[in-house]
KOLBA-347999 format. One record per atom (N, C-alpha, C, O): residue in three letters; y, z, x. Coordinates in steps of 0.05 Angstrom, whole numbers, padded with zeros to 5 digits, always signed. Each point is the difference from the previous one (the first is absolute). Last residue first. Example, Ala and Ser with C-alpha at 12.3 -4.5 7.8 and 13.67 -1.06 7.14 Angstrom:
<nodes>
SER-00045+00142+00257;SER+00024+00001+00016;SER+00022+00014-00015;SER+00022+00004+00010;ALA-00137-00005-00004;ALA+00024+00000-00018;ALA+00024+00000+00018;ALA+00000+00013+00021;
</nodes>
This chain:
<nodes>
UNK-00215+00040-00327;UNK-00017+00021-00012;UNK+00011+00008-00027;UNK-00012+00017-00013;UNK+00051-00082+00077;UNK-00021-00011-00018;UNK-00018+00022-00012;UNK-00019-00007-00015;UNK+00126-00010+00057;UNK-00023+00019+00000;UNK-00020-00010-00021;UNK+00007-00006-00022;UNK+00083-00033+00085;UNK-00018-00003-00023;UNK-00023+00019+00003;UNK-00012+00002+00021;UNK+00109+00020+00024;UNK-00024-00016+00003;UNK-00016-00001-00025;UNK+00002+00017-00017;UNK+00078+00035+00032;UNK+00005-00027-00008;UNK-00024-00018+00003;UNK+00001-00024-00008;UNK+00000+00116+00034;UNK+00006+00000-00029;UNK+00004-00029-00010;UNK-00005-00005-00024;UNK-00007+00021+00117;UNK-00025+00002-00015;UNK+00005+00000-00030;UNK-00017-00011-00015;UNK+00092+00012+00071;UNK-00014-00025+00003;UNK-00026+00000-00016;UNK-00006-00019-00015;UNK+00056+00098+00020;UNK+00014-00019-00017;UNK-00014-00028+00001;UNK-00002-00014-00020;UNK-00030+00082+00077;UNK-00006+00006-00028;UNK+00013-00020-00019;UNK-00013-00009-00019;UNK+00035+00006+00110;UNK-00027-00010-00004;UNK-00009+00004-00029;UNK-00013-00017-00012;UNK+00095+00054+00038;UNK+00002-00029-00003;UNK-00027-00012-00005;UNK-00003-00019-00015;UNK+00006+00110+00034;UNK+00011-00005-00027;UNK+00003-00030-00005;UNK-00006-00010-00022;UNK-00020+00036+00108;UNK-00022+00006-00019;UNK+00010-00005-00029;UNK-00015-00011-00016;UNK+00078+00004+00084;UNK-00018-00023+00000;UNK-00023+00004-00019;UNK-00008-00019-00014;UNK+00067+00091+00025;UNK+00014-00022-00013;UNK-00018-00025-00001;UNK-00001-00014-00020;UNK-00029+00089+00068;UNK-00002+00005-00029;UNK+00013-00023-00015;UNK-00009-00008-00021;UNK+00015+00006+00115;UNK-00028-00004-00009;UNK-00002+00004-00030;UNK-00014-00016-00013;UNK+00098+00034+00053;UNK-00007-00028+00002;UNK-00028-00006-00011;UNK-00004-00020-00014;UNK+00032+00109+00020;UNK+00014-00014-00022;UNK-00006-00029+00001;UNK-00004-00013-00021;UNK-00030+00066+00091;UNK-00014+00005-00025;UNK+00013-00015-00023;UNK-00013-00011-00018;UNK+00056+00008+00101;UNK-00025-00015+00001;UNK-00016+00003-00026;UNK-00012-00019-00010;UNK+00091+00070+00020;UNK+00006-00028-00002;UNK-00025-00017-00001;UNK-00003-00018-00017;UNK-00006+00111+00030;UNK+00008-00006-00028;UNK+00007-00030-00003;UNK-00006-00012-00020;UNK-00014+00045+00107;UNK-00024+00000-00017;UNK+00007-00007-00029;UNK-00014-00016-00013;UNK+00086+00028+00072;UNK-00016-00024+00007;UNK-00025-00003-00017;UNK-00006-00021-00010;UNK+00059+00098+00001;UNK+00014-00023-00012;UNK-00016-00026+00007;UNK-00001-00018-00017;UNK-00031+00098+00055;UNK-00004+00001-00029;UNK+00013-00025-00013;UNK-00011-00013-00018;UNK+00026+00029+00109;UNK-00028-00009-00005;UNK-00006-00002-00029;UNK-00014-00018-00009;UNK+00097+00054+00033;UNK-00001-00029+00006;UNK-00028-00011-00004;UNK-00003-00022-00011;UNK+00015+00115+00002;UNK+00014-00014-00022;UNK-00001-00030+00004;UNK-00004-00015-00019;UNK-00032+00073+00087;UNK-00017-00003-00024;UNK+00014-00015-00022;UNK-00013-00016-00014;UNK+00046+00046+00102;UNK-00007-00028-00003;UNK-00016-00005-00025;UNK-00006-00023-00007;UNK+00047+00107+00040;UNK-00027-00005+00009;UNK-00007-00030+00000;UNK-00020-00008+00011;UNK+00122+00051+00006;UNK-00021-00001-00020;UNK-00027-00007+00012;UNK-00003-00004+00024;UNK+00092+00010+00020;UNK-00015+00025-00002;UNK-00022+00000-00020;UNK-00013+00020-00004;UNK+00072-00093+00033;UNK+00016+00019-00015;UNK-00014+00027-00004;UNK+00009+00017-00014;UNK-00051-00091+00056;UNK+00023+00006+00017;UNK+00018+00021-00014;UNK+00014+00015+00014;UNK-00087-00050-00062;UNK-00010+00018+00021;UNK+00023+00008+00018;UNK+00001+00023+00009;UNK+00017-00086-00076;UNK-00007+00026-00012;UNK-00008+00020+00021;UNK+00008+00023-00001;UNK+00009-00111+00028;UNK+00024+00013-00008;UNK-00005+00028-00012;UNK+00015+00019+00006;UNK-00089-00073+00014;UNK+00013+00008+00025;UNK+00026+00015-00006;UNK+00006+00020+00013;UNK-00052-00059-00085;UNK-00015+00023+00010;UNK+00014+00011+00025;UNK+00002+00024+00004;UNK+00031-00103-00042;UNK+00006+00023-00018;UNK-00014+00025+00011;UNK+00012+00021+00001;UNK-00031-00101+00042;UNK+00027+00008+00006;UNK+00008+00024-00017;UNK+00014+00018+00010;UNK-00096-00058-00027;UNK-00001+00015+00026;UNK+00028+00009+00008;UNK+00003+00022+00011;UNK-00011-00076-00087;UNK-00009+00028-00006;UNK-00004+00016+00026;UNK+00002+00024-00001;UNK+00025-00115+00009;UNK+00019+00014-00017;UNK-00009+00029-00004;UNK+00016+00018+00004;UNK-00073-00079+00043;UNK+00023+00008+00016;UNK+00020+00017-00017;UNK+00012+00019+00010;UNK-00090-00053-00055;UNK-00006+00020+00020;UNK+00024+00008+00016;UNK+00005+00024+00003;UNK+00005-00093-00069;UNK-00008+00025-00011;UNK-00003+00022+00021;UNK+00012+00021-00001;UNK+00012-00111+00030;UNK+00019+00012-00019;UNK-00008+00028-00008;UNK+00014+00019+00005;UNK-00066-00075+00056;UNK+00028-00006+00007;UNK+00021+00013-00018;UNK+00023+00002+00008;UNK-00121+00007-00019;UNK+00006+00006+00029;UNK+00030-00004+00007;UNK+00010+00013+00018;UNK-00045-00032-00108;UNK-00005+00028+00007;UNK+00011+00006+00028;UNK+00013+00021+00005;UNK-00009-00109-00037;UNK+00019+00017-00014;UNK-00004+00029+00008;UNK+00020+00014+00004;UNK-00081-00076+00033;UNK+00028-00006+00008;UNK+00019+00019-00012;UNK+00017+00012+00014;UNK-00110-00008-00038;UNK+00006+00012+00026;UNK+00030-00005+00007;UNK+00013+00018+00011;UNK-00045-00009-00115;UNK-00003-00018+00023;UNK+00010+00012+00026;UNK+00018+00017+00000;UNK-00061+00038-00086;UNK+00026-00011+00010;UNK-00005-00017+00025;UNK-00017+00007+00016;UNK-00046+00024-00109;UNK+00005+00002+00029;UNK+00025-00014+00008;UNK+00008-00020-00013;UNK-00052+00025-00077;UNK+00022+00018+00006;UNK+00007+00003+00029;UNK+00018+00015+00008;UNK-00082-00074-00053;UNK-00011+00027+00000;UNK+00022+00021+00005;UNK-00005+00024+00000;UNK+00020-00119+00003;UNK-00003+00009-00028;UNK-00016+00026-00003;UNK-00004+00009-00022;UNK+00069-00034+00108;UNK-00024-00011-00012;UNK-00004+00013-00028;UNK+00012+00020-00006;UNK+00081-00045+00064;UNK-00017+00021-00009;UNK-00026-00013-00009;UNK+00000-00023-00008;UNK+00093-00006+00070;UNK-00026-00006-00013;UNK-00014+00026-00007;UNK-00002+00018+00017;UNK+00101-00065+00017;UNK-00012+00025-00008;UNK-00025-00007-00016;UNK+00002-00012-00021;UNK+00068-00037+00097;UNK-00021-00004-00019;UNK-00012+00028-00007;UNK-00010+00014+00018;UNK+00109-00052+00023;UNK-00020+00021+00000;UNK-00020-00006-00022;UNK+00007-00004-00023;UNK+00078-00048+00085;UNK-00019+00000-00022;UNK-00020+00022+00003;UNK-00011+00004+00022;UNK+00118-00016+00009;UNK-00027+00002+00010;UNK-00019+00002-00023;UNK+00006+00015-00020;UNK+00091-00066+00014;UNK-00015+00025-00004;UNK-00026-00001+00015;UNK-00011-00022+00005;UNK+00119-00027-00013;UNK-00028-00001+00008;UNK-00013+00027-00004;UNK+00012+00021+00003;UNK+00070-00043-00068;UNK-00004+00003+00029;UNK-00030-00001+00006;UNK-00017+00004-00017;UNK+00016-00062-00027;UNK+00027+00008+00007;UNK+00007+00026-00014;UNK+00004+00000-00024;UNK-00101-00054+00062;UNK+00016+00009-00022;UNK+00028+00009+00009;UNK+00003+00005+00024;UNK-00079-00033+00031;UNK+00022-00019-00004;UNK+00017+00007-00024;UNK+00019-00014-00006;UNK-00099+00062+00032;UNK+00019+00002+00023;UNK+00024-00018-00003;UNK+00020+00004+00013;UNK-00093-00009-00074;UNK+00016+00025-00005;UNK+00021+00004+00022;UNK+00021+00011-00005;UNK-00083-00084+00014;UNK+00019-00004-00022;UNK+00018+00025-00005;UNK+00024-00003-00004;UNK-00095+00010+00071;UNK+00021-00020+00006;UNK+00021-00003-00022;UNK+00024+00003+00006;UNK-00099+00054-00021;UNK+00016+00010+00022;UNK+00023-00019+00006;UNK+00023+00009+00002;UNK-00095-00023-00071;UNK+00027+00009-00006;UNK+00017+00010+00024;UNK+00024+00003-00003;UNK-00121-00039-00001;UNK+00016-00014-00020;UNK+00030+00006+00002;UNK+00017-00018-00003;UNK-00080+00063+00059;UNK-00001-00028+00006;UNK+00018-00016-00019;UNK+00013-00019+00009;UNK-00024+00111-00026;UNK+00017-00005+00023;UNK+00001-00030+00008;UNK+00021-00011+00006;UNK-00081+00040-00074;UNK+00028+00002-00009;UNK+00019-00007+00023;UNK+00020-00014-00004;UNK-00112+00019+00024;UNK+00006-00023-00017;UNK+00029-00001-00009;UNK+00013-00020+00000;UNK-00045+00096+00047;UNK+00003-00023+00018;UNK+00007-00026-00016;UNK+00017-00015+00009;UNK-00036+00094-00058;UNK+00025+00002+00014;UNK+00005-00024+00018;UNK+00022-00011+00001;UNK-00105+00018-00045;UNK+00021-00006-00019;UNK+00028+00001+00014;UNK+00017-00017-00006;UNK-00091+00043+00056;UNK-00002-00029-00005;UNK+00022-00009-00019;UNK+00012-00021+00003;UNK-00022+00113+00013;UNK+00011-00014+00023;UNK+00000-00030-00003;UNK+00018-00014+00009;UNK-00058+00068-00075;UNK+00029+00001-00002;UNK+00013-00013+00024;UNK+00021-00012-00002;UNK-00115+00018+00001;UNK+00009-00017-00022;UNK+00031+00000-00001;UNK+00012-00021-00002;UNK-00055+00075+00069;UNK-00007-00028+00003;UNK+00013-00017-00021;UNK+00012-00021+00005;UNK-00012+00121+00015;UNK+00025-00016-00004;UNK-00006-00030+00001;UNK+00019-00016-00001;UNK-00085+00083+00017;UNK+00010+00006-00027;UNK+00025-00016-00007;UNK+00008-00003-00023;UNK-00086-00032+00092;UNK+00025+00015+00000;UNK+00009+00006-00029;UNK-00002-00018-00017;UNK-00103+00003+00043;UNK+00025-00015-00006;UNK+00024+00019+00000;UNK-00002+00023-00008;UNK-00080+00001+00072;UNK+00006+00001-00029;UNK+00025-00016-00005;UNK+00018-00002+00017;UNK-00080-00028+00065;UNK+00016+00023-00008;UNK+00004+00000-00030;UNK-00007-00019-00014;UNK-00031-00050+00079;UNK-00018+00023-00005;UNK+00015+00026-00006;UNK-00006+00021+00011;UNK+00039-00114+00003;UNK+00008+00022+00018;UNK-00019+00024-00002;UNK+00002+00019+00016;UNK-00014-00095-00072;UNK+00002-00012+00027;UNK+00006+00022+00021;UNK-00009-00002+00023;UNK+00007+00026-00114;UNK-00027-00006+00010;UNK+00001-00011+00028;UNK-00017+00007+00017;UNK+00098+00008-00062;UNK-00012+00025+00008;UNK-00029-00004+00010;UNK-00008+00014+00018;UNK+00057-00089-00050;UNK+00012+00011+00025;UNK-00014+00026+00009;UNK-00004+00004+00024;UNK-00021-00042-00107;UNK-00009-00018+00022;UNK+00011+00011+00027;UNK-00015+00000+00020;UNK+00043+00043-00099;UNK-00028+00005+00006;UNK-00010-00016+00023;UNK-00015+00010+00018;UNK+00102-00026-00048;UNK-00002+00027+00010;UNK-00028+00007+00008;UNK-00005+00011+00021;UNK+00023-00095-00064;UNK+00009+00001+00028;UNK-00003+00028+00012;UNK-00006+00003+00024;UNK-00017-00010-00117;UNK-00018-00015+00018;UNK+00009-00001+00029;UNK-00016+00005+00017;UNK+00070+00039-00087;UNK-00024+00014+00008;UNK-00017-00015+00020;UNK-00010+00011+00020;UNK+00091-00049-00058;UNK+00006+00024+00017;UNK-00026+00012+00011;UNK-00001+00008+00023;UNK-00002-00082-00082;UNK+00017-00009+00022;UNK+00008+00023+00018;UNK+00008-00005+00023;UNK-00062+00021-00102;UNK-00014-00014+00022;UNK+00018-00007+00023;UNK-00008+00002+00023;UNK+00030+00083-00085;UNK+00000-00029-00003;UNK-00012-00013+00025;UNK+00003+00009+00022;UNK+00013+00087-00036;UNK-00027-00011+00000;UNK+00000-00030-00006;UNK-00022-00011-00002;UNK+00104+00062+00006;UNK-00014+00004+00025;UNK-00027-00014+00000;UNK-00009-00009+00021;UNK+00100-00015-00073;UNK-00027+00008-00008;UNK-00017+00002+00026;UNK-00009-00021+00010;UNK+00120+00036-00016;UNK-00022-00019+00003;UNK-00027+00012-00008;UNK-00003+00024+00000;UNK+00117-00020-00011;UNK-00023+00018-00003;UNK-00024-00018-00001;UNK-00003-00017-00018;UNK+00111+00008+00058;UNK-00024-00011-00012;UNK-00021+00022-00003;UNK-00001+00018+00017;UNK+00115-00041+00007;UNK-00021+00019-00006;UNK-00024-00015-00011;UNK+00003-00018-00017;UNK+00090-00002+00081;UNK-00018-00011-00020;UNK-00024+00019-00002;UNK-00012+00007+00020;UNK+00122-00003+00021;UNK-00028+00010-00004;UNK-00015-00015-00021;UNK+00011-00007-00021;UNK+00078+00011+00098;UNK-00009-00013-00025;UNK-00030+00006-00003;UNK-00015-00003+00019;UNK+00096+00061+00038;UNK-00025-00015-00002;UNK-00004-00013-00027;UNK+00009+00010-00020;UNK+00067+00041+00097;UNK-00006-00008-00027;UNK-00025-00018+00000;UNK-00004-00016+00018;UNK+00049+00051+00061;UNK-00023+00015-00010;UNK-00008-00007-00028;UNK-00020+00009-00011;UNK+00098-00044+00057;UNK-00024-00010+00013;UNK-00026+00014-00009;UNK-00022-00011+00005;UNK+00111+00038-00033;UNK-00011-00023-00015;UNK-00025-00011+00013;UNK-00017-00012-00015;UNK+00060+00110+00014;UNK-00009-00019+00020;UNK-00013-00024-00014;UNK-00023+00002-00008;UNK+00061+00073-00041;UNK+00012+00005+00026;UNK-00007-00021+00022;UNK+00013-00001+00020;UNK-00046-00001-00113;UNK+00029-00001+00000;UNK+00012+00003+00028;UNK+00021-00012+00006;UNK-00115-00031-00039;UNK+00008+00023+00015;UNK+00031+00000+00003;UNK+00010-00017+00015;UNK-00083-00027-00090;UNK+00023-00004+00017;UNK+00007+00027+00014;UNK+00001+00021-00013;UNK-00087-00074-00037;UNK+00009+00027+00007;UNK+00022-00003+00021;UNK-00005-00007+00023;UNK-00039-00060-00104;UNK+00012+00003+00027;UNK+00008+00029+00003;UNK+00012+00012-00017;UNK-00094-00063-00046;UNK+00026+00015+00002;UNK+00010-00003+00028;UNK-00014-00007+00019;UNK-00055-00048-00053;UNK-00001+00020-00021;UNK+00024+00018+00001;UNK+00010+00009-00021;UNK-00007-00114+00048;UNK-00008+00025+00011;UNK-00003+00020-00023;UNK+00012-00004-00021;UNK-00022-00099-00003;UNK+00018+00022+00003;UNK-00013+00022+00016;UNK-00024+00006-00003;UNK+00018-00121-00014;UNK-00014+00025+00005;UNK+00020+00022+00005;UNK+00020-00004+00013;UNK-00002-00085-00074;UNK+00004+00012+00026;UNK-00016+00026+00002;UNK-00001+00016-00019;UNK-00040-00085-00048;UNK+00025+00014+00003;UNK+00003+00010+00028;UNK-00019+00002+00015;UNK-00060-00045-00050;UNK+00021-00018+00010;UNK+00027+00012+00003;UNK+00018-00012+00010;UNK-00105+00054-00033;UNK+00013-00013-00024;UNK+00021-00021+00008;UNK+00012-00013-00017;UNK-00059+00068+00081;UNK-00020-00017-00013;UNK+00012-00015-00024;UNK-00011-00020-00008;UNK+00082+00048+00081;UNK-00022+00014-00011;UNK-00019-00020-00013;UNK+00005-00024+00000;UNK+00064+00007+00086;UNK-00005-00003-00028;UNK-00024+00015-00010;UNK-00020+00003+00015;UNK+00099-00010+00071;UNK-00026+00009-00009;UNK-00002-00002-00030;UNK+00018+00008-00015;UNK+00062-00027+00072;UNK-00022-00020+00005;UNK-00027+00009-00009;UNK-00019-00015+00005;UNK+00088+00093+00006;UNK+00007-00028+00004;UNK-00025-00017+00005;UNK-00017+00006+00017;UNK+00022+00083-00078;UNK-00008-00007+00028;UNK+00005-00029+00004;UNK-00012-00017-00014;UNK+00058+00094-00056;UNK-00012-00027+00004;UNK-00006-00005+00030;UNK+00016+00004+00017;UNK+00028+00075-00062;UNK-00028+00001+00010;UNK-00012-00027+00006;UNK-00024-00001+00008;UNK+00112+00029-00049;UNK+00000+00006+00028;UNK-00028-00002+00013;UNK-00002+00004+00024;UNK+00020-00017-00120;UNK+00016-00019+00015;UNK+00000+00004+00031;UNK+00006-00019+00015;UNK-00055+00081-00076;UNK-00011-00026+00006;UNK+00018-00019+00015;UNK-00010-00014+00018;UNK+00009+00122-00011;UNK+00014-00020-00016;UNK-00009-00028+00007;UNK+00004-00008+00023;UNK-00028+00100+00013;UNK-00019-00018-00012;UNK+00013-00020-00019;UNK-00013-00009-00019;UNK+00033+00088+00102;UNK+00011-00022-00015;UNK-00022-00018-00011;UNK-00014-00013+00016;UNK+00039+00115+00033;UNK-00022-00015-00011;UNK+00011-00021-00019;UNK+00012+00006-00021;UNK+00024+00052+00110;UNK+00008-00009-00026;UNK-00022-00019-00010;UNK-00006-00020+00013;UNK-00009+00103+00061;UNK+00005-00029-00005;UNK+00011-00004-00029;UNK-00005+00017-00017;UNK-00026+00068+00062;UNK+00028-00008+00004;UNK+00006-00029-00005;UNK+00023-00009+00006;UNK-00105+00064-00018;UNK+00003-00007+00028;UNK+00029-00009+00006;UNK+00007-00006+00023;UNK-00035+00025-00111;UNK-00001+00026+00015;UNK+00004-00005+00030;UNK+00010+00017+00014;UNK-00017-00092-00070;UNK+00026+00013-00005;UNK+00001+00027+00015;UNK+00021+00008+00010;UNK-00102-00057-00007;UNK+00021-00013+00016;UNK+00028+00013-00005;UNK+00015+00002+00019;UNK-00091+00030-00069;UNK-00004+00004+00029;UNK+00024-00011+00015;UNK+00011+00014+00017;UNK-00013-00028-00110;UNK+00005+00028+00006;UNK-00003+00005+00030;UNK+00016+00015+00012;UNK-00037-00101-00044;UNK+00028+00006-00004;UNK+00007+00028+00009;UNK+00019+00005+00015;UNK-00109-00031-00021;UNK+00013-00009+00025;UNK+00030+00004-00001;UNK+00012+00006+00020;UNK-00061+00016-00096;UNK-00010+00016+00021;UNK+00013-00007+00027;UNK+00009+00017+00015;UNK+00009-00069-00093;UNK+00014+00025+00001;UNK-00009+00019+00022;UNK+00015+00016+00010;UNK-00061-00100-00019;UNK+00027-00002+00010;UNK+00016+00026-00002;UNK+00015+00005+00019;UNK-00108-00023-00051;UNK+00004+00011+00027;UNK+00029-00001+00010;UNK+00007+00015+00018;UNK-00037-00051-00102;UNK-00001+00029-00002;UNK+00004+00012+00028;UNK+00009+00023+00002;UNK-00016-00117-00013;UNK+00027+00011-00006;UNK+00000+00030-00003;UNK+00021+00013+00004;UNK-00104-00058+00012;UNK+00018-00006+00022;UNK+00027+00013-00005;UNK+00011+00014+00018;UNK-00072-00012-00088;UNK-00008+00019+00021;UNK+00019-00003+00024;UNK+00009+00019+00011;UNK+00003-00081-00080;UNK+00008+00027-00009;UNK-00007+00020+00021;UNK+00017+00017+00007;UNK-00046-00104+00007;UNK+00029+00002+00005;UNK+00010+00028-00009;UNK+00018+00011+00013;UNK-00105-00034-00033;UNK+00002+00005+00029;UNK+00029+00002+00008;UNK+00006+00016+00018;UNK-00027-00038-00108;UNK-00003+00028+00006;UNK+00000+00006+00030;UNK+00008+00023+00007;UNK+00045-00102-00062;UNK-00023+00003+00018;UNK-00003+00029+00007;UNK+00018+00012+00012;UNK+00055-00051-00063;UNK-00022+00012-00015;UNK-00025+00004+00017;UNK-00020+00012-00010;UNK+00102-00053+00041;UNK+00003+00029-00003;UNK-00022+00012-00015;UNK-00004+00025+00002;UNK-00014-00115+00056;UNK+00019+00009-00020;UNK-00001+00030-00005;UNK-00018+00014+00011;UNK-00031-00069+00056;UNK-00011-00004-00027;UNK+00018+00012-00021;UNK-00009+00001-00023;UNK+00013+00000+00124;UNK+00009-00025-00011;UNK-00008-00004-00029;UNK+00005-00021-00011;UNK-00025+00095+00076;UNK+00026+00002-00013;UNK+00009-00025-00014;UNK+00020-00001-00013;UNK-00107+00058+00045;UNK+00004-00029-00005;UNK+00026-00003-00015;UNK+00000+00000-00025;UNK-00066+00081+00082;UNK+00025-00010-00013;UNK-00001-00030-00003;UNK-00011-00014+00017;UNK-00083+00064-00018;UNK+00023-00001+00018;UNK+00024-00012-00014;UNK-00003-00011-00022;UNK-00103+00048+00011;UNK+00024+00000-00017;UNK+00025+00000+00018;UNK+00010+00021+00007;
</nodes>
């Protein structure tokens, strides 16, 4: 059950996708970014969706103090067990005689997004760095977003808390709450998808 944004607002996969946007809005605003999801500012130059319309970013996170830190973001929720993700992961793990990476599916999705959008997003006015945010349909978070955004932000909170004489527990709690909220939100989206499926019993 993965995102498919080209099927219109009635698409339940799009509902799940959009349920994640408030979660990301809250994180980025707490980090000091301005969260911009106004369509006129989200057009990706030269990129077309499946309907022939201009492809849109999901949002722009603008850094008021340093424009170079502003990012254009595309979010996807992918089906981990889909053949295009599962088959390469299993083949690679057999070749290396190791367990598949828990990030194999989301990393493949992130790489695909970067291949498509790194260049065009860099030509936007003003230019933006492209960030691919991938979750899987079990609620797992992609390596890129976790390692470059989530982990550094909450580690900085912990360091500040400890420098002020705290234990760091509050920062760890906030990180856990963010990850749990993301997982629960995706589970709710999965439920919405199942509600729209045909049932023969």
